[in-house]
Residue, then its C-alpha position, 0 to 999 in steps of 0.5 A: m549282426p554279424a555286418q553290425l559287429h563287424t561295424i563296430r570292431q573297425k569302430n573300435v580298431a579306429y577310434g580305440c587302438s590310439k588311446g594311450m600310445d602317445q606315452y610311445k614315440t618313435v627315436p629315429l636312429p642315426y646311420t652308421g658308417e656302414q649304411l652310410r658307406g654303401m649308400f654313397k658307393r650305390f649313387d655312382t650312378n655312372g659306376d667310376g668308383q668316384l663321386s661327382r657332385q652331381e652323385l653326392r646331390n643326388a646322395f645326400r637329398s636321399l637322406g632328408s639335407a634340406a640343402p642337397g647341392w652344399r652338403a654336396f659343395r661341404a663333402l666336398g671340401h672337407a673328403d676330397r682330399n686331392g682336390d680333383g672335386q671327385i671323391s674316390e674310394a681313398e676318400l669315402d672313409n673322410l666322406v663317411g665321416y663328414a657325413l657322421k658328424h651331421g647325424y642323419t637317421v634314418n627315417 
């Protein structure tokens, strides 16, 4: 008898809990500037204090970009003020602003 009760409970949980839950949708939350800043800094894999195009590509891939290589190229164009092909600490705010404009969300 206890085993049968356990089976009934499992069926109720498996099939009954989802009823009526369609009205509750998850809303994607946008990253904040501080979250993006920290995330970009974590992708500085060689620790030189700058983000290369490859490091940017990896960062945009982790954000869920459909074309991370293209997005890294565009980000460099928007944020790299001195044209050295890397994002320095001084240029990081420009990069964060660029990423915020594109509306990446926490999954």
